[in-house]
KOLLO-594302 format. One record per residue (C-alpha): x, y negated, z negated; residue in one letter; chain. Coordinates in Angstrom, 3 decimals, always signed. Each point is the difference from the previous one (the first is absolute). Example, Ala and Ser with C-alpha at 12.3 -4.5 7.8 and 13.67 -1.06 7.14 Angstrom:
+----------+----------+----------+---------+--------+
:       c1 :       c2 :       c3 : residuo : cadena :
+----------+----------+----------+---------+--------+
:  +12.300 :   +4.500 :   -7.800 :       A :      A :
:   +1.370 :   -3.440 :   +0.660 :       S :      A :
+----------+----------+----------+---------+--------+
% end
This chain:
+----------+----------+----------+---------+--------+
:       c1 :       c2 :       c3 : residuo : cadena :
+----------+----------+----------+---------+--------+
:  -23.766 : -151.407 :  -74.083 :       X :      A :
:   -0.888 :   -1.585 :   -3.330 :       X :      A :
:   -0.439 :   -3.689 :   +0.803 :       X :      A :
:   +0.029 :   -1.261 :   -3.579 :       X :      A :
:   +0.905 :   +1.279 :   -3.467 :       X :      A :
:   -1.190 :   -1.363 :   -3.339 :       X :      A :
:   +2.464 :   -0.311 :   -2.875 :       X :      A :
:   -1.519 :   -1.395 :   -3.163 :       X :      A :
:   -1.516 :   -3.360 :   +0.871 :       X :      A :
:   +1.961 :   -0.248 :   +3.251 :       X :      A :
:   -0.491 :   +1.353 :   +3.506 :       X :      A :
:   +2.882 :   +1.013 :   +2.226 :       X :      A :
:   -0.080 :   +0.092 :   +3.783 :       X :      A :
:   -2.291 :   -1.419 :   +2.645 :       X :      A :
:   -0.128 :   -3.768 :   -0.144 :       X :      A :
:   +1.108 :   -0.119 :   -3.645 :       X :      A :
:   +3.209 :   -1.800 :   -1.013 :       X :      A :
:   +3.114 :   +2.131 :   -0.333 :       X :      A :
:   +0.159 :   +1.780 :   -3.371 :       X :      A :
:   +3.276 :   -1.186 :   -1.555 :       X :      A :
:   +1.670 :   +2.180 :   -2.624 :       X :      A :
:   +2.820 :   -1.222 :   -2.233 :       X :      A :
:   +2.090 :   +3.079 :   -0.735 :       X :      A :
:   +1.183 :   -0.456 :   -3.565 :       X :      A :
:   +1.190 :   +3.603 :   -0.024 :       X :      A :
:   +2.411 :   +0.481 :   -2.863 :       X :      A :
:   +1.144 :   -3.604 :   -0.089 :       X :      A :
:   -1.469 :   -0.282 :   -3.482 :       X :      A :
:   +3.359 :   +1.451 :   -1.210 :       X :      A :
:   -1.795 :   +1.769 :   -2.822 :       X :      A :
:   -1.442 :   -3.230 :   -1.413 :       X :      A :
:   -3.784 :   -0.233 :   -0.337 :       X :      A :
:   +0.260 :   -3.785 :   -0.203 :       X :      A :
:   +1.946 :   -0.032 :   +3.270 :       X :      A :
:   -2.671 :   +2.190 :   +1.611 :       X :      A :
:   -2.676 :   -2.473 :   -1.091 :       X :      A :
:   +2.056 :   -2.874 :   +1.372 :       X :      A :
:   +0.300 :   +1.783 :   +3.344 :       X :      A :
:   -3.782 :   +0.262 :   +0.151 :       X :      A :
:   -0.348 :   -3.681 :   -0.854 :       X :      A :
:   +2.436 :   -1.283 :   +2.618 :       X :      A :
:   -1.509 :   +2.271 :   +2.627 :       X :      A :
:   -3.494 :   -1.267 :   -0.777 :       X :      A :
:   +1.265 :   -3.579 :   +0.182 :       X :      A :
:   +1.459 :   +0.802 :   +3.435 :       X :      A :
:   -3.468 :   +0.977 :   +1.223 :       X :      A :
:   +0.418 :   +3.760 :   +0.484 :       X :      A :
:   -2.866 :   +2.480 :   +0.056 :       X :      A :
:   +1.706 :   +2.671 :   -2.088 :       X :      A :
:   +3.021 :   +0.808 :   -2.127 :       X :      A :
:   +1.462 :   +3.492 :   +0.188 :       X :      A :
:   +2.184 :   +1.811 :   -2.496 :       X :      A :
:   +1.379 :   +3.565 :   +0.130 :       X :      A :
:   -0.971 :   +2.904 :   -2.232 :       X :      A :
:   +2.485 :   +2.864 :   -0.219 :       X :      A :
:   +2.143 :   +2.082 :   -2.295 :       X :      A :
:   +3.506 :   +1.082 :   +0.871 :       X :      A :
:   -0.741 :   +3.644 :   -0.851 :       X :      A :
:   -2.749 :   +0.136 :   +2.641 :       X :      A :
:   +2.061 :   -1.819 :   +2.632 :       X :      A :
:   +3.586 :   +1.363 :   -0.002 :       X :      A :
:   +1.916 :   +2.917 :   -1.444 :       X :      A :
:   +2.615 :   -1.100 :   -2.495 :       X :      A :
:   +2.698 :   +1.191 :   +2.407 :       X :      A :
:   -1.138 :   -2.283 :   +2.900 :       X :      A :
:   +3.180 :   -2.047 :   -0.247 :       X :      A :
:   +0.733 :   -3.633 :   +0.855 :       X :      A :
:   -1.890 :   -2.292 :   +2.362 :       X :      A :
:   +2.373 :   -1.808 :   +2.357 :       X :      A :
:   -2.393 :   -2.836 :   +0.843 :       X :      A :
:   -0.597 :   -0.947 :   -3.634 :       X :      A :
:   +3.754 :   -0.314 :   -0.658 :       X :      A :
:   -0.274 :   +1.148 :   -3.606 :       X :      A :
:   +2.353 :   +2.374 :   -1.777 :       X :      A :
:   -2.906 :   +1.702 :   -1.748 :       X :      A :
:   -1.817 :   +2.960 :   +1.517 :       X :      A :
:   -3.261 :   -0.698 :   +1.783 :       X :      A :
:   -1.784 :   +2.008 :   -2.699 :       X :      A :
:   +1.304 :   -2.282 :   -2.730 :       X :      A :
:   -0.845 :   -3.125 :   +2.002 :       X :      A :
:   -3.561 :   +1.154 :   +0.648 :       X :      A :
:   -0.440 :   +1.036 :   -3.615 :       X :      A :
:   +0.954 :   -3.496 :   -1.165 :       X :      A :
:   -2.434 :   -1.554 :   +2.510 :       X :      A :
:   -3.057 :   +1.960 :   -1.172 :       X :      A :
:   -3.024 :   -2.105 :   -0.898 :       X :      A :
:   -1.731 :   +1.011 :   -3.248 :       X :      A :
:   -3.413 :   +1.575 :   +0.591 :       X :      A :
:   -1.688 :   -2.255 :   -2.545 :       X :      A :
:   +0.864 :   -3.057 :   +2.111 :       X :      A :
:   -2.359 :   +1.090 :   +2.772 :       X :      A :
:   -3.363 :   -1.045 :   -1.483 :       X :      A :
:   +1.536 :   -3.151 :   -1.439 :       X :      A :
:   +1.570 :   -1.082 :   +3.286 :       X :      A :
:   -3.229 :   +0.848 :   +1.820 :       X :      A :
:   -1.958 :   -2.161 :   -2.430 :       X :      A :
:   +2.390 :   -2.905 :   +0.473 :       X :      A :
:   -0.312 :   +0.283 :   +3.772 :       X :      A :
:   -3.762 :   -0.132 :   -0.384 :       X :      A :
:   +0.351 :   -3.170 :   -2.085 :       X :      A :
:   +2.107 :   -1.508 :   +2.802 :       X :      A :
:   -2.573 :   +1.091 :   +2.650 :       X :      A :
:   +2.385 :   +2.265 :   +1.901 :       X :      A :
:   +0.043 :   +3.764 :   +0.498 :       X :      A :
:   +2.222 :   +2.242 :   -2.096 :       X :      A :
:   +1.806 :   +2.745 :   +1.927 :       X :      A :
:   +2.706 :   +2.450 :   -0.886 :       X :      A :
:   +1.639 :   +2.663 :   +2.158 :       X :      A :
:   -0.250 :   +3.520 :   -1.428 :       X :      A :
:   +2.922 :   +2.308 :   +0.731 :       X :      A :
:   -1.658 :   +3.155 :   -1.315 :       X :      A :
:   -3.441 :   +1.417 :   -0.684 :       X :      A :
:   +0.073 :   -0.743 :   -3.732 :       X :      A :
:   +0.735 :   -3.665 :   +0.703 :       X :      A :
:   -2.788 :   -0.143 :   +2.597 :       X :      A :
:   -2.534 :   +1.299 :   -2.509 :       X :      A :
:   +1.242 :   -2.481 :   -2.577 :       X :      A :
:   -0.458 :   -2.884 :   +2.436 :       X :      A :
:   -3.334 :   +1.047 :   +1.496 :       X :      A :
:   -2.255 :   -1.875 :   -2.479 :       X :      A :
:   +1.967 :   -3.228 :   +0.473 :       X :      A :
:   +0.660 :   -0.390 :   +3.745 :       X :      A :
:   -2.323 :   -0.673 :   +2.907 :       X :      A :
:   +2.435 :   +1.402 :   +2.568 :       X :      A :
:   +2.935 :   +2.383 :   -0.164 :       X :      A :
:   +3.343 :   -0.884 :   +1.562 :       X :      A :
:   +2.322 :   +2.863 :   +0.927 :       X :      A :
:   +3.706 :   -0.658 :   +0.398 :       X :      A :
:   +1.794 :   +0.808 :   +3.240 :       X :      A :
:   +1.969 :   +2.938 :   -1.361 :       X :      A :
:   -3.198 :   +1.710 :   -1.161 :       X :      A :
:   -1.559 :   +0.201 :   +3.475 :       X :      A :
:   +1.195 :   +3.612 :   +0.309 :       X :      A :
:   -0.959 :   +0.831 :   -3.608 :       X :      A :
:   -3.137 :   +1.752 :   +1.222 :       X :      A :
:   -1.203 :   +1.124 :   -3.450 :       X :      A :
:   +0.097 :   -3.615 :   -1.233 :       X :      A :
:   -1.568 :   -1.372 :   +3.196 :       X :      A :
:   -2.826 :   +2.526 :   -0.280 :       X :      A :
:   -0.486 :   -0.601 :   -3.715 :       X :      A :
:   -0.244 :   -3.773 :   +0.402 :       X :      A :
:   -2.353 :   +0.381 :   +2.981 :       X :      A :
:   -2.347 :   +2.095 :   -2.155 :       X :      A :
:   -0.283 :   -2.846 :   -2.518 :       X :      A :
:   -2.213 :   -1.743 :   +2.556 :       X :      A :
:   +1.572 :   -3.438 :   +0.042 :       X :      A :
:   +1.426 :   -1.858 :   +3.027 :       X :      A :
:   +3.648 :   +0.786 :   +0.685 :       X :      A :
:   +2.829 :   -2.225 :   +1.216 :       X :      A :
:   +2.796 :   +2.212 :   +1.270 :       X :      A :
:   +3.482 :   -1.317 :   +0.757 :       X :      A :
:   +1.820 :   +1.740 :   +2.840 :       X :      A :
:   +3.679 :   -0.825 :   -0.499 :       X :      A :
:   +2.377 :   +2.778 :   +1.192 :       X :      A :
:   -2.950 :   +1.814 :   +1.622 :       X :      A :
:   -0.374 :   +1.320 :   +3.522 :       X :      A :
:   -3.358 :   -0.525 :   +1.683 :       X :      A :
:   -0.715 :   +3.719 :   -0.265 :       X :      A :
:   +0.426 :   -0.198 :   -3.793 :       X :      A :
:   -2.348 :   -2.975 :   -0.189 :       X :      A :
:   -2.596 :   +1.858 :   +2.051 :       X :      A :
:   +0.297 :   +3.008 :   -2.312 :       X :      A :
:   -0.507 :   -2.170 :   -3.100 :       X :      A :
:   -3.034 :   -1.704 :   +1.565 :       X :      A :
:   -1.458 :   +3.395 :   +0.913 :       X :      A :
:   +0.514 :   +1.207 :   -3.578 :       X :      A :
:   -1.810 :   -3.027 :   -1.415 :       X :      A :
:   -2.869 :   +0.375 :   +2.458 :       X :      A :
:   -0.325 :   +3.704 :   -0.794 :       X :      A :
:   -0.965 :   -1.106 :   -3.505 :       X :      A :
:   -2.762 :   -2.217 :   +1.401 :       X :      A :
:   +1.875 :   -3.242 :   -0.501 :       X :      A :
:   -0.057 :   -2.327 :   +3.018 :       X :      A :
:   +1.007 :   -3.205 :   -1.824 :       X :      A :
:   +3.650 :   -0.021 :   +1.070 :       X :      A :
:   +2.389 :   -2.876 :   +0.636 :       X :      A :
:   +3.419 :   +0.825 :   +1.432 :       X :      A :
:   +2.894 :   -2.364 :   -0.669 :       X :      A :
:   +3.016 :   -0.252 :   +2.239 :       X :      A :
:   +3.003 :   -0.044 :   -2.296 :       X :      A :
:   +3.768 :   +0.076 :   +0.408 :       X :      A :
:   +1.604 :   +1.816 :   -2.906 :       X :      A :
:   +3.054 :   -2.199 :   -0.425 :       X :      A :
:   +0.517 :   -2.508 :   -2.803 :       X :      A :
:   +0.199 :   -2.612 :   +1.391 :       X :      A :
:   -1.162 :   +1.052 :   +3.456 :       X :      A :
:   +1.937 :   -1.627 :   +2.885 :       X :      A :
:   -2.282 :   -2.111 :   +2.216 :       X :      A :
:   +0.877 :   +2.013 :   +3.100 :       X :      A :
:   -1.127 :   +3.201 :   -1.736 :       X :      A :
:   -3.523 :   -1.052 :   -1.007 :       X :      A :
:   -1.655 :   +1.394 :   +3.160 :       X :      A :
:   -3.228 :   -1.912 :   -0.568 :       X :      A :
:   -1.522 :   +1.272 :   +3.241 :       X :      A :
:   -0.201 :   +3.421 :   -1.639 :       X :      A :
:   -3.118 :   -1.354 :   -1.721 :       X :      A :
:   -1.723 :   -0.037 :   +3.379 :       X :      A :
:   +1.181 :   +3.553 :   +0.678 :       X :      A :
:   -1.362 :   +1.158 :   -3.360 :       X :      A :
:   -3.356 :   -1.672 :   +0.608 :       X :      A :
:   -0.342 :   +1.405 :   +3.517 :       X :      A :
:   +1.050 :   +3.508 :   -1.054 :       X :      A :
:   -2.251 :   +0.294 :   -3.049 :       X :      A :
:   -2.781 :   -2.565 :   +0.188 :       X :      A :
:   +1.001 :   -1.131 :   -3.495 :       X :      A :
:   +0.368 :   -3.544 :   -1.235 :       X :      A :
:   +3.670 :   -0.964 :   -0.155 :       X :      A :
:   +2.311 :   -2.293 :   -1.905 :       X :      A :
:   +3.606 :   -0.717 :   -0.911 :       X :      A :
:   +2.023 :   +0.816 :   -3.078 :       X :      A :
:   +2.853 :   -2.437 :   +0.506 :       X :      A :
:   +3.442 :   +0.384 :   -1.552 :       X :      A :
:   +1.704 :   -2.716 :   +2.030 :       X :      A :
:   +1.372 :   -2.946 :   -1.946 :       X :      A :
:   -1.580 :   -2.784 :   +2.063 :       X :      A :
:   -3.046 :   -1.085 :   -1.996 :       X :      A :
:   -2.562 :   -0.400 :   +2.767 :       X :      A :
:   +1.167 :   +0.740 :   +3.538 :       X :      A :
:   -0.821 :   +3.715 :   +0.101 :       X :      A :
:   -3.338 :   -0.427 :   -1.828 :       X :      A :
:   -1.054 :   -2.738 :   +2.434 :       X :      A :
:   +0.994 :   +2.106 :   +3.014 :       X :      A :
:   -1.817 :   +3.002 :   -1.469 :       X :      A :
:   -3.092 :   -2.140 :   -0.451 :       X :      A :
:   +0.152 :   -0.915 :   +3.673 :       X :      A :
:   +0.268 :   +3.697 :   +0.904 :       X :      A :
:   -3.168 :   +0.824 :   -1.920 :       X :      A :
:   +1.138 :   +0.925 :   -3.506 :       X :      A :
:   -2.819 :   +0.403 :   -2.515 :       X :      A :
:   +2.399 :   +0.419 :   -2.956 :       X :      A :
:   +3.340 :   -1.581 :   -0.869 :       X :      A :
:   +2.248 :   +1.058 :   -2.834 :       X :      A :
:   +3.236 :   -1.600 :   -1.168 :       X :      A :
:   +2.087 :   +0.330 :   -3.148 :       X :      A :
:   -0.139 :   -2.838 :   -2.515 :       X :      A :
:   +2.468 :   -0.928 :   -2.728 :       X :      A :
:   +0.295 :   -2.766 :   -2.548 :       X :      A :
:   +3.677 :   -0.449 :   +0.916 :       X :      A :
:   +2.267 :   +1.675 :   +2.548 :       X :      A :
:   +2.795 :   +0.000 :   -2.580 :       X :      A :
:   -1.813 :   +2.300 :   -2.434 :       X :      A :
:   +1.532 :   +3.467 :   -0.481 :       X :      A :
:   -1.611 :   +2.923 :   +1.783 :       X :      A :
:   +0.002 :   +1.489 :   +3.509 :       X :      A :
:   -3.044 :   -1.815 :   +1.407 :       X :      A :
:   +0.578 :   -3.590 :   -1.096 :       X :      A :
:   +2.644 :   -0.883 :   +2.553 :       X :      A :
:   -2.204 :   +0.468 :   +3.084 :       X :      A :
:   -3.298 :   -1.067 :   -1.595 :       X :      A :
:   -1.219 :   -3.559 :   +0.463 :       X :      A :
:   -0.400 :   -2.542 :   -2.766 :       X :      A :
:   -3.312 :   -1.636 :   -1.016 :       X :      A :
:   +0.371 :   -3.154 :   +2.101 :       X :      A :
:   +0.906 :   +2.080 :   +3.033 :       X :      A :
:   -3.019 :   +2.221 :   -0.542 :       X :      A :
:   -2.271 :   -3.007 :   -0.130 :       X :      A :
:   +1.503 :   -1.118 :   +3.315 :       X :      A :
:   -0.626 :   +3.481 :   +1.417 :       X :      A :
:   -3.701 :   -0.126 :   -0.869 :       X :      A :
:   -0.330 :   -3.557 :   +1.317 :       X :      A :
:   +1.618 :   +0.902 :   +3.323 :       X :      A :
:   -2.012 :   +3.178 :   +0.427 :       X :      A :
:   -3.246 :   -1.888 :   -0.586 :       X :      A :
:   +1.141 :   -2.651 :   +2.482 :       X :      A :
:   +0.867 :   +2.729 :   +2.514 :       X :      A :
:   -3.496 :   +1.436 :   -0.402 :       X :      A :
:   -1.493 :   -3.393 :   +0.768 :       X :      A :
:   +2.255 :   -0.346 :   +3.043 :       X :      A :
:   -1.020 :   +3.404 :   +1.344 :       X :      A :
:   -3.630 :   -1.111 :   +0.090 :       X :      A :
:   -3.019 :   +1.985 :   +1.147 :       X :      A :
:   +1.333 :   +1.036 :   +3.398 :       X :      A :
:   -2.859 :   -1.348 :   +2.112 :       X :      A :
:   +1.146 :   -2.250 :   +2.822 :       X :      A :
:   -2.147 :   -3.091 :   -0.261 :       X :      A :
:   +0.242 :   -3.755 :   -0.460 :       X :      A :
:   +0.744 :   -0.490 :   -3.675 :       X :      A :
:   -1.590 :   -2.660 :   -2.223 :       X :      A :
:   +3.288 :   -1.898 :   -0.338 :       X :      A :
:   +0.227 :   -0.211 :   +3.811 :       X :      A :
:   -3.380 :   -1.619 :   +0.582 :       X :      A :
:   +1.273 :   -3.588 :   +0.110 :       X :      A :
:   +2.616 :   +0.695 :   +2.661 :       X :      A :
:   -2.323 :   +2.418 :   +1.772 :       X :      A :
:   -2.199 :   -3.014 :   +0.691 :       X :      A :
:   +2.758 :   -2.629 :   +0.370 :       X :      A :
:   +2.652 :   +1.716 :   +2.146 :       X :      A :
:   -1.987 :   +2.229 :   +2.328 :       X :      A :
:   -0.565 :   -1.323 :   +3.498 :       X :      A :
:   -2.944 :   -0.971 :   +2.185 :       X :      A :
:   -0.371 :   -1.603 :   +3.441 :       X :      A :
:   +0.365 :   -3.819 :   -0.041 :       X :      A :
:   -0.232 :   -2.733 :   +2.597 :       X :      A :
:   +3.316 :   -1.675 :   +0.772 :       X :      A :
:   -1.537 :   -3.117 :   +1.621 :       X :      A :
:   -3.356 :   -1.752 :   +0.259 :       X :      A :
:   -2.356 :   +2.069 :   +2.120 :       X :      A :
:   -3.243 :   -1.242 :   +1.591 :       X :      A :
:   -3.153 :   +2.054 :   +0.350 :       X :      A :
:   +0.091 :   +2.023 :   +3.230 :       X :      A :
:   +3.778 :   +0.394 :   +0.085 :       X :      A :
:   +1.578 :   +3.376 :   +0.584 :       X :      A :
:   +2.460 :   +1.113 :   -2.679 :       X :      A :
:   +3.541 :   +0.887 :   +1.042 :       X :      A :
:   +3.359 :   +0.619 :   -1.656 :       X :      A :
:   +0.674 :   -3.735 :   -0.179 :       X :      A :
:   -3.231 :   -0.767 :   -1.852 :       X :      A :
:   -0.129 :   +2.724 :   -2.680 :       X :      A :
:   +2.512 :   +1.784 :   -2.202 :       X :      A :
:   +0.078 :   +2.503 :   -2.868 :       X :      A :
:   +0.886 :   -1.936 :   -3.199 :       X :      A :
:   -0.121 :   +0.533 :   -3.738 :       X :      A :
:   -3.228 :   -1.269 :   -1.528 :       X :      A :
:   +1.148 :   -1.744 :   -3.179 :       X :      A :
:   -3.101 :   -1.284 :   -1.788 :       X :      A :
:   -2.078 :   -0.420 :   +3.167 :       X :      A :
:   -1.792 :   +3.329 :   -0.210 :       X :      A :
:   -0.002 :   +2.607 :   +2.754 :       X :      A :
:   -1.191 :   +0.031 :   +3.606 :       X :      A :
:   +0.500 :   +2.566 :   +2.717 :       X :      A :
:   +2.635 :   +2.593 :   -0.884 :       X :      A :
:   +3.327 :   +0.202 :   +1.863 :       X :      A :
:   -1.176 :   +3.239 :   +1.624 :       X :      A :
:   -2.540 :   -2.095 :   +1.964 :       X :      A :
:   +2.631 :   -2.263 :   +1.568 :       X :      A :
:   +0.199 :   +1.653 :   +3.422 :       X :      A :
:   -3.799 :   +0.191 :   +0.213 :       X :      A :
:   -0.329 :   -3.701 :   -0.863 :       X :      A :
:   +2.166 :   -1.112 :   +2.926 :       X :      A :
:   -2.231 :   -0.965 :   +2.926 :       X :      A :
:   -3.064 :   -0.530 :   -2.186 :       X :      A :
:   -1.828 :   -3.367 :   +0.215 :       X :      A :
:   -0.795 :   -2.161 :   -3.026 :       X :      A :
:   -3.568 :   -1.083 :   -0.720 :       X :      A :
:   +1.006 :   -2.999 :   -2.151 :       X :      A :
:   +2.828 :   -2.449 :   -0.502 :       X :      A :
:   +2.829 :   +1.420 :   -2.132 :       X :      A :
:   +2.575 :   -2.347 :   -1.538 :       X :      A :
:   +3.653 :   +0.974 :   -0.148 :       X :      A :
:   +0.886 :   +2.434 :   -2.855 :       X :      A :
:   -3.557 :   +1.334 :   -0.212 :       X :      A :
:   -0.829 :   +3.601 :   -0.737 :       X :      A :
:   -1.555 :   +1.689 :   +3.001 :       X :      A :
:   -3.135 :   +1.999 :   -0.848 :       X :      A :
:   -2.148 :   +2.220 :   +2.162 :       X :      A :
:   -2.820 :   -2.559 :   -0.161 :       X :      A :
:   +2.336 :   -2.560 :   +1.675 :       X :      A :
:   +0.137 :   +2.061 :   +3.213 :       X :      A :
:   -2.486 :   +0.751 :   +2.779 :       X :      A :
+----------+----------+----------+---------+--------+
% end
């Protein structure tokens, strides 16, 4: 198992914070200025990366592919995809702007030509769910020698295992598998977040979540608790903008809340060692118990249940521990002990 993967200036996995990706996708709506704004609002939200999509309709669908029911658009899917294409000359410019904003630039390639175009500008490749069985593309991207984040929406475990084997055959072990539900938006009861654990156990890969649910933060926080190393969620400037992905994406303020809650969840999860924590030290001393006298006791008296009790120490320090109570009974004191005194070993014969 690869414990940690380096992407640009960031490390993913191990004890590192979750790598948060704002999926801008095609929500630029063909406007370069809108693409730049998406980068800006994502950076202001505190993400680690912004991801676009690089494709051409002619290398994705045949012209006769027909309509897409989920998009609810009278145009053919080919025409929709063609309108959503991102110009190639945006890639270096968007990458440069991401660098200025100190976040990683990513874009999903949907074919080998797009992957080669992106290779000089990305520190990690992200493959979309529907491409997990596109073995020629999976193999081609693996050969480019960069880490790979692979979404697994619609996939059976056997298909995921086959894709992982293909990548490893090319000598690439830097793989992150993302649980994903390919529905837009994805119903909460269909997210199946525990599949992340299955993917990790079955492959030894780092895992994450590509979340299409509409709630801004609940699934990402739960995924963080389950061990996600990567989180991805769609971002939009406004849910009312035209286009298939805006309606289920989350707006800038919501994305900022997502990052804030994920970072808080990471703090809450802690280091996992069971020990007295720094914040507990005051009450560790104040509220733990020791053995106290419950009346004045003269030297030479034998202690019994009427003369000693196990009480909280407050600011009096600590004497014999409660575990010593039964062994203290019947012991004789060597000095006078006032009522409410701590009993110490040196007080007994």
